[in-house]
PAVEX-742164 format. One record per atom (N, C-alpha, C, O, CB): x, y negated, z negated; atom name. Coordinates in pm, whole numbers. Atoms other than C-alpha are relative to their C-alpha. Glycine has a CB too. Layout:
<recs>
<<X, Y, Z>, CA>
...
</recs>
This chain:
<recs>
<<-72, 36, 120>, N>
<<8549, -4671, -19772>, CA>
<<126, -79, 37>, C>
<<198, -42, 130>, O>
<<36, 125, -83>, CB>
<<-119, 81, -20>, N>
<<8818, -4938, -19788>, CA>
<<75, -6, -132>, C>
<<20, -56, -230>, O>
<<-37, -143, 52>, CB>
<<-76, 2, 124>, N>
<<9091, -4898, -20048>, CA>
<<-19, 129, -79>, C>
<<-112, 205, -53>, O>
<<-39, -119, -85>, CB>
<<5, -118, 86>, N>
<<9155, -4629, -20310>, CA>
<<-119, -9, -95>, C>
<<-134, -108, -167>, O>
<<131, 15, -80>, CB>
<<114, -5, 91>, N>
<<8837, -4531, -20496>, CA>
<<48, 44, -139>, C>
<<131, 134, -150>, O>
<<-111, 96, 53>, CB>
<<-46, -25, 137>, N>
<<8879, -4526, -20875>, CA>
<<-110, 58, -87>, C>
<<-228, 52, -53>, O>
<<51, -128, -62>, CB>
<<96, -44, 100>, N>
<<8714, -4366, -21175>, CA>
<<-62, -122, -66>, C>
<<-10, -233, -53>, O>
<<67, 93, -107>, CB>
<<67, 111, 68>, N>
<<8476, -4579, -21378>, CA>
<<92, -64, -104>, C>
<<97, -187, -117>, O>
<<-130, 48, -67>, CB>
<<-91, 50, 104>, N>
<<8731, -4610, -21659>, CA>
<<112, -85, 60>, C>
<<144, -191, 7>, O>
<<61, 118, -79>, CB>
<<-108, 74, -64>, N>
<<9009, -4723, -21426>, CA>
<<-53, -127, 67>, C>
<<16, -229, 70>, O>
<<71, 89, 103>, CB>
<<62, 119, -58>, N>
<<8773, -4963, -21248>, CA>
<<-16, -108, -107>, C>
<<10, -225, -81>, O>
<<-136, 34, 63>, CB>
<<13, 96, 110>, N>
<<8701, -5127, -21585>, CA>
<<135, -63, -36>, C>
<<142, -181, -68>, O>
<<-60, 69, -124>, CB>
<<-134, 53, 28>, N>
<<9076, -5163, -21644>, CA>
<<42, -101, 106>, C>
<<107, -201, 75>, O>
<<103, 115, -7>, CB>
<<-31, 95, -108>, N>
<<9111, -5334, -21305>, CA>
<<-75, -130, -23>, C>
<<-17, -237, -12>, O>
<<-37, 60, 138>, CB>
<<77, 120, 30>, N>
<<8829, -5575, -21392>, CA>
<<62, -77, -116>, C>
<<69, -200, -113>, O>
<<-147, 37, -33>, CB>
<<-63, 63, 116>, N>
<<8999, -5643, -21726>, CA>
<<128, -72, 41>, C>
<<154, -183, -5>, O>
<<31, 105, -109>, CB>
<<-124, 63, -49>, N>
<<9330, -5716, -21550>, CA>
<<-32, -127, 77>, C>
<<40, -227, 65>, O>
<<78, 98, 90>, CB>
<<41, 120, -76>, N>
<<9151, -5960, -21318>, CA>
<<-44, -110, -96>, C>
<<-4, -225, -81>, O>
<<-116, 34, 99>, CB>
<<48, 99, 98>, N>
<<8977, -6133, -21611>, CA>
<<116, -60, -79>, C>
<<116, -179, -108>, O>
<<-101, 65, -95>, CB>
<<-114, 47, 79>, N>
<<9305, -6158, -21804>, CA>
<<96, -85, 82>, C>
<<178, -158, 26>, O>
<<75, 117, -59>, CB>
<<-94, 72, -88>, N>
<<9486, -6307, -21503>, CA>
<<-69, -105, 85>, C>
<<-24, -135, 195>, O>
<<72, 98, 91>, CB>
<<78, 94, -80>, N>
<<9230, -6563, -21387>, CA>
<<83, -114, 60>, C>
<<51, -162, 169>, O>
<<-110, -59, -85>, CB>
<<-82, 110, -51>, N>
<<9500, -6829, -21345>, CA>
<<99, 44, 107>, C>
<<158, -39, 175>, O>
<<74, -63, -114>, CB>
<<-94, -49, -101>, N>
<<9711, -6606, -21122>, CA>
<<-68, 100, 93>, C>
<<-13, 205, 126>, O>
<<121, 66, -67>, CB>
<<79, -86, -87>, N>
<<9444, -6455, -20899>, CA>
<<-35, -77, 127>, C>
<<-72, -194, 121>, O>
<<-130, 50, -72>, CB>
<<43, 57, -128>, N>
<<9378, -6524, -20530>, CA>
<<-129, 70, 39>, C>
<<-141, 191, 27>, O>
<<110, 15, 111>, CB>
<<132, -54, -29>, N>
<<9020, -6479, -20413>, CA>
<<-36, -18, 147>, C>
<<-1, -118, 209>, O>
<<-105, -66, -88>, CB>
<<44, 4, -139>, N>
<<8869, -6404, -20073>, CA>
<<98, 70, 91>, C>
<<218, 74, 63>, O>
<<-18, -144, 44>, CB>
<<-84, -83, -87>, N>
<<9002, -6196, -19786>, CA>
<<116, -79, 62>, C>
<<224, -23, 79>, O>
<<-84, 61, 109>, CB>
<<-109, 77, -61>, N>
<<9207, -6478, -19629>, CA>
<<113, -25, -99>, C>
<<230, -4, -67>, O>
<<-52, -134, 53>, CB>
<<-103, 27, 102>, N>
<<9389, -6575, -19950>, CA>
<<70, 130, -42>, C>
<<191, 131, -64>, O>
<<-64, -68, -123>, CB>
<<-58, -129, 37>, N>
<<9441, -6209, -20041>, CA>
<<97, 47, 109>, C>
<<204, 100, 78>, O>
<<-111, 106, -23>, CB>
<<-87, -37, -111>, N>
<<9588, -6143, -19695>, CA>
<<132, -75, -8>, C>
<<239, -15, 5>, O>
<<-68, -28, 135>, CB>
<<-122, 80, 9>, N>
<<9836, -6430, -19734>, CA>
<<88, 46, -117>, C>
<<210, 56, -104>, O>
<<-35, -149, -16>, CB>
<<-73, -43, 120>, N>
<<9934, -6314, -20084>, CA>
<<66, 135, 23>, C>
<<180, 157, -19>, O>
<<-94, 6, -121>, CB>
<<-58, -131, -33>, N>
<<9987, -5957, -19962>, CA>
<<117, -14, 96>, C>
<<222, 48, 77>, O>
<<-107, 92, 61>, CB>
<<-106, 18, -99>, N>
<<10193, -6070, -19663>, CA>
<<128, -54, -63>, C>
<<238, -18, -22>, O>
<<-46, -93, 111>, CB>
<<-115, 58, 68>, N>
<<10421, -6268, -19894>, CA>
<<58, 94, -106>, C>
<<165, 68, -161>, O>
<<-38, -133, -64>, CB>
<<-46, -96, 99>, N>
<<10454, -5968, -20128>, CA>
<<-14, -48, -142>, C>
<<56, 0, -231>, O>
<<143, 34, 26>, CB>
<<15, 57, 133>, N>
<<10335, -6169, -20427>, CA>
<<-105, 70, -85>, C>
<<-110, 50, -207>, O>
<<-36, -145, 12>, CB>
<<105, -70, 75>, N>
<<10041, -5948, -20526>, CA>
<<57, 123, -69>, C>
<<148, 189, -17>, O>
<<-116, 39, 94>, CB>
<<-35, -125, 67>, N>
<<10079, -5669, -20779>, CA>
<<-111, 103, 20>, C>
<<-88, 224, 14>, O>
<<24, -24, -151>, CB>
<<117, -86, -11>, N>
<<9729, -5532, -20724>, CA>
<<-106, -74, 81>, C>
<<-124, -194, 65>, O>
<<-56, 40, -140>, CB>
<<111, 57, -78>, N>
<<9443, -5591, -20478>, CA>
<<-125, 82, -26>, C>
<<-122, 205, -21>, O>
<<34, -4, 152>, CB>
<<129, -65, 19>, N>
<<9078, -5513, -20550>, CA>
<<-95, -47, 110>, C>
<<-104, -166, 139>, O>
<<-60, -31, -143>, CB>
<<96, 28, -107>, N>
<<8818, -5492, -20273>, CA>
<<-137, 46, -46>, C>
<<-151, 155, -102>, O>
<<40, 70, 133>, CB>
<<137, -37, 34>, N>
<<8442, -5491, -20329>, CA>
<<-48, 111, 93>, C>
<<-13, 114, 211>, O>
<<-95, -123, 7>, CB>
<<47, -115, -79>, N>
<<8266, -5175, -20211>, CA>
<<-112, -37, 97>, C>
<<-142, 40, 189>, O>
<<-48, 110, -93>, CB>
<<115, 36, -83>, N>
<<7976, -5364, -20051>, CA>
<<29, -112, 99>, C>
<<-61, -187, 136>, O>
<<-114, -40, -88>, CB>
<<-37, 102, -97>, N>
<<8167, -5590, -19811>, CA>
<<-64, 35, 134>, C>
<<-56, 149, 181>, O>
<<155, -13, 14>, CB>
<<66, -24, -127>, N>
<<7973, -5631, -19489>, CA>
<<28, -118, 94>, C>
<<0, -232, 57>, O>
<<-152, 21, -19>, CB>
<<-47, -127, -54>, N>
<<8100, -5597, -19226>, CA>
<<135, 38, -63>, C>
<<211, -50, -103>, O>
<<14, -7, 153>, CB>
<<-124, -45, 65>, N>
<<8388, -5386, -19363>, CA>
<<126, -44, 74>, C>
<<235, -44, 16>, O>
<<0, 151, -10>, CB>
<<-115, 44, -78>, N>
<<8616, -5513, -19085>, CA>
<<69, -122, -63>, C>
<<186, -148, -35>, O>
<<-44, -34, 142>, CB>
<<-56, 119, 66>, N>
<<8668, -5827, -19298>, CA>
<<119, 37, -86>, C>
<<215, -40, -97>, O>
<<-108, -70, -85>, CB>
<<-106, -41, 93>, N>
<<8888, -5631, -19540>, CA>
<<71, 128, 44>, C>
<<154, 182, -30>, O>
<<-60, 21, -139>, CB>
<<-55, -127, -47>, N>
<<8984, -5328, -19332>, CA>
<<152, 1, 10>, C>
<<214, 106, -3>, O>
<<-59, 34, 135>, CB>
<<-146, 10, -15>, N>
<<9341, -5452, -19284>, CA>
<<74, -1, -133>, C>
<<195, 23, -136>, O>
<<34, -124, 78>, CB>
<<-67, 16, 129>, N>
<<9413, -5497, -19656>, CA>
<<69, 128, -50>, C>
<<182, 119, -97>, O>
<<-100, -45, -103>, CB>
<<-71, -120, 43>, N>
<<9490, -5131, -19742>, CA>
<<128, 27, 80>, C>
<<227, 75, 25>, O>
<<-91, 120, 10>, CB>
<<-120, -20, -83>, N>
<<9736, -5115, -19450>, CA>
<<111, -96, -42>, C>
<<227, -56, -52>, O>
<<-34, -20, 148>, CB>
<<-100, 96, 47>, N>
<<9911, -5432, -19564>, CA>
<<54, 40, -136>, C>
<<175, 31, -161>, O>
<<-61, -141, -8>, CB>
<<-42, -44, 133>, N>
<<9918, -5302, -19920>, CA>
<<97, 116, 8>, C>
<<197, 120, -64>, O>
<<-120, 38, -83>, CB>
<<-89, -116, -16>, N>
<<10075, -4975, -19810>, CA>
<<137, -45, 52>, C>
<<240, 3, 6>, O>
<<-63, 104, 96>, CB>
<<-124, 52, -57>, N>
<<10334, -5163, -19605>, CA>
<<86, -69, -106>, C>
<<209, -58, -103>, O>
<<-31, -98, 114>, CB>
<<-72, 76, 103>, N>
<<10428, -5378, -19907>, CA>
<<11, 77, -132>, C>
<<66, 25, -229>, O>
<<-70, -132, -25>, CB>
<<0, -84, 121>, N>
<<10388, -5094, -20163>, CA>
<<-78, -64, -115>, C>
<<-34, -64, -230>, O>
<<144, 28, -44>, CB>
<<89, 63, 97>, N>
<<10105, -5277, -20341>, CA>
<<-131, 78, 0>, C>
<<-191, 96, 106>, O>
<<-23, -152, 34>, CB>
<<125, -78, 2>, N>
<<9804, -5074, -20461>, CA>
<<-122, -85, 37>, C>
<<-138, -198, -9>, O>
<<-20, 60, -138>, CB>
<<125, 63, -40>, N>
<<9473, -5165, -20299>, CA>
<<-111, 95, -40>, C>
<<-116, 210, 5>, O>
<<-4, -31, 156>, CB>
<<104, -86, 55>, N>
<<9167, -5033, -20479>, CA>
<<-138, -54, 33>, C>
<<-157, -174, 56>, O>
<<16, 13, -150>, CB>
<<139, 36, -22>, N>
<<8794, -5033, -20422>, CA>
<<-70, -2, -135>, C>
<<-59, 92, -214>, O>
<<-70, 99, 98>, CB>
<<74, 13, 126>, N>
<<8576, -5157, -20708>, CA>
<<-149, -14, 32>, C>
<<-193, 24, 140>, O>
<<50, -122, -83>, CB>
<<145, 12, -16>, N>
<<8205, -5235, -20753>, CA>
<<-42, -102, 105>, C>
<<15, -108, 214>, O>
<<-62, -36, -130>, CB>
<<61, 93, -95>, N>
<<8004, -5508, -20588>, CA>
<<77, -132, 8>, C>
<<163, -162, -76>, O>
<<-145, -27, -39>, CB>
<<-60, 133, -17>, N>
<<8108, -5850, -20460>, CA>
<<-35, -90, -119>, C>
<<47, -172, -161>, O>
<<-47, -64, 131>, CB>
<<43, 81, 114>, N>
<<7909, -6004, -20746>, CA>
<<84, 33, -124>, C>
<<127, -58, -195>, O>
<<-149, 24, -30>, CB>
<<-80, -41, 115>, N>
<<8096, -5801, -21010>, CA>
<<144, -48, 13>, C>
<<205, -92, -84>, O>
<<-3, 153, -15>, CB>
<<-137, 43, -24>, N>
<<8431, -5883, -20852>, CA>
<<13, -151, -17>, C>
<<110, -200, -75>, O>
<<46, 43, 140>, CB>
<<0, 145, 16>, N>
<<8348, -6253, -20834>, CA>
<<-10, -41, -146>, C>
<<58, -134, -190>, O>
<<-114, -61, 78>, CB>
<<16, 30, 142>, N>
<<8238, -6255, -21198>, CA>
<<129, 29, -76>, C>
<<168, -49, -163>, O>
<<-116, 82, -60>, CB>
<<-126, -35, 67>, N>
<<8559, -6081, -21309>, CA>
<<107, -104, 29>, C>
<<193, -131, -55>, O>
<<48, 139, 45>, CB>
<<-99, 101, -40>, N>
<<8760, -6346, -21122>, CA>
<<-36, -139, -51>, C>
<<37, -235, -27>, O>
<<14, -2, 151>, CB>
<<41, 128, 56>, N>
<<8570, -6624, -21298>, CA>
<<-71, -90, 99>, C>
<<-80, -212, 79>, O>
<<119, -71, -53>, CB>
<<73, 78, -100>, N>
<<8375, -6733, -20992>, CA>
<<-150, 8, -26>, C>
<<-198, 104, -86>, O>
<<32, 52, 142>, CB>
<<145, -2, 10>, N>
<<8009, -6822, -20985>, CA>
<<-63, 59, 124>, C>
<<-186, 63, 136>, O>
<<-53, -138, -25>, CB>
<<48, -56, -128>, N>
<<7981, -6662, -20641>, CA>
<<68, 134, 26>, C>
<<173, 162, -32>, O>
<<26, -100, 118>, CB>
<<-63, -128, -33>, N>
<<8054, -6317, -20496>, CA>
<<129, -20, 78>, C>
<<147, -123, 143>, O>
<<-98, 88, 81>, CB>
<<-122, 3, -82>, N>
<<8394, -6243, -20342>, CA>
<<29, 140, 51>, C>
<<1, 240, -15>, O>
<<120, -54, -81>, CB>
<<-26, -129, -64>, N>
<<8506, -5968, -20109>, CA>
<<128, 67, -50>, C>
<<137, 189, -54>, O>
<<8, -17, 149>, CB>
<<-129, -56, 42>, N>
<<8862, -5927, -20239>, CA>
<<70, -94, -97>, C>
<<48, -215, -97>, O>
<<90, 27, 122>, CB>
<<-77, 76, 98>, N>
<<9094, -6037, -20518>, CA>
<<142, 57, -4>, C>
<<160, 179, -6>, O>
<<-67, 5, -142>, CB>
<<-139, -42, 17>, N>
<<9474, -6026, -20541>, CA>
<<45, -46, -138>, C>
<<35, -164, -172>, O>
<<93, -58, 113>, CB>
<<-49, 30, 135>, N>
<<9619, -6009, -20893>, CA>
<<152, -10, 9>, C>
<<219, 82, 57>, O>
<<-44, 111, -105>, CB>
<<-144, 20, -9>, N>
<<9970, -6151, -20921>, CA>
<<71, 32, -131>, C>
<<194, 38, -135>, O>
<<30, -142, 41>, CB>
<<-57, -40, 128>, N>
<<10022, -6058, -21287>, CA>
<<-83, 114, -56>, C>
<<-192, 93, -109>, O>
<<5, -120, -99>, CB>
<<68, -118, 54>, N>
<<9923, -5705, -21386>, CA>
<<103, 85, -70>, C>
<<221, 85, -34>, O>
<<-73, 82, 113>, CB>
<<-93, -82, 77>, N>
<<10075, -5465, -21634>, CA>
<<53, 116, 85>, C>
<<-19, 172, 168>, O>
<<-68, 54, -128>, CB>
<<-59, -112, -72>, N>
<<10313, -5203, -21499>, CA>
<<-71, 130, -34>, C>
<<-79, 221, 50>, O>
<<150, 11, -33>, CB>
<<72, -122, 41>, N>
<<10118, -4941, -21698>, CA>
<<-124, 19, 87>, C>
<<-152, 131, 130>, O>
<<-40, -9, -150>, CB>
<<119, -9, -83>, N>
<<9800, -5020, -21503>, CA>
<<38, 36, 143>, C>
<<-26, 122, 204>, O>
<<-79, -133, -2>, CB>
<<-44, -27, -137>, N>
<<9983, -5021, -21170>, CA>
<<42, 147, 14>, C>
<<5, 213, 111>, O>
<<117, -93, 41>, CB>
<<-43, -140, -3>, N>
<<10143, -4684, -21250>, CA>
<<-117, 95, -10>, C>
<<-119, 199, 57>, O>
<<98, 27, -113>, CB>
<<120, -84, 14>, N>
<<9807, -4539, -21357>, CA>
<<-76, 6, 132>, C>
<<-124, 113, 171>, O>
<<-91, -54, -112>, CB>
<<68, 4, -130>, N>
<<9652, -4649, -21026>, CA>
<<78, 81, 102>, C>
<<19, 154, 182>, O>
<<-19, -145, 48>, CB>
<<-82, -76, -95>, N>
<<9942, -4504, -20830>, CA>
<<-12, 150, -21>, C>
<<-11, 227, 75>, O>
<<147, -42, -11>, CB>
<<18, -142, 30>, N>
<<9900, -4169, -21007>, CA>
<<-129, 53, 63>, C>
<<-131, 161, 121>, O>
<<-1, 24, -151>, CB>
<<130, -39, -55>, N>
<<9535, -4155, -20903>, CA>
<<6, 4, 153>, C>
<<-50, 95, 215>, O>
<<-110, -97, -47>, CB>
<<-2, 8, -146>, N>
<<9611, -4256, -20545>, CA>
<<86, 107, 65>, C>
<<72, 132, 185>, O>
<<48, -136, 42>, CB>
<<-83, -106, -58>, N>
<<9869, -3980, -20498>, CA>
<<-62, 137, -13>, C>
<<-6, 235, 37>, O>
<<136, 0, -64>, CB>
<<66, -130, 16>, N>
<<9626, -3703, -20595>, CA>
<<-70, 41, 126>, C>
<<-131, 147, 131>, O>
<<-100, -4, -114>, CB>
</recs>
């Protein structure tokens, strides 16, 4: 597992946040890494079926260092579709997400 695993309801909220922020989303592990390093991401979502997992293994550590939640969602196809791509993607960084969603994710991750 890479990233905080979420409930189905919270996963849907993450997908909704990605869909609502299509213009301020970075896609793919390289772009997400750069966005995390700069501290510009508010939320990072990683697909659960990334292979090999080493591609995204560093993202939760970077997120923890920068105090940015990193969560695990469904498949690469679902994540790509939520980001408005016609292709699968391994990770997405959201730069505009509601504080309510971020706080809800943080509550789950501290349990």
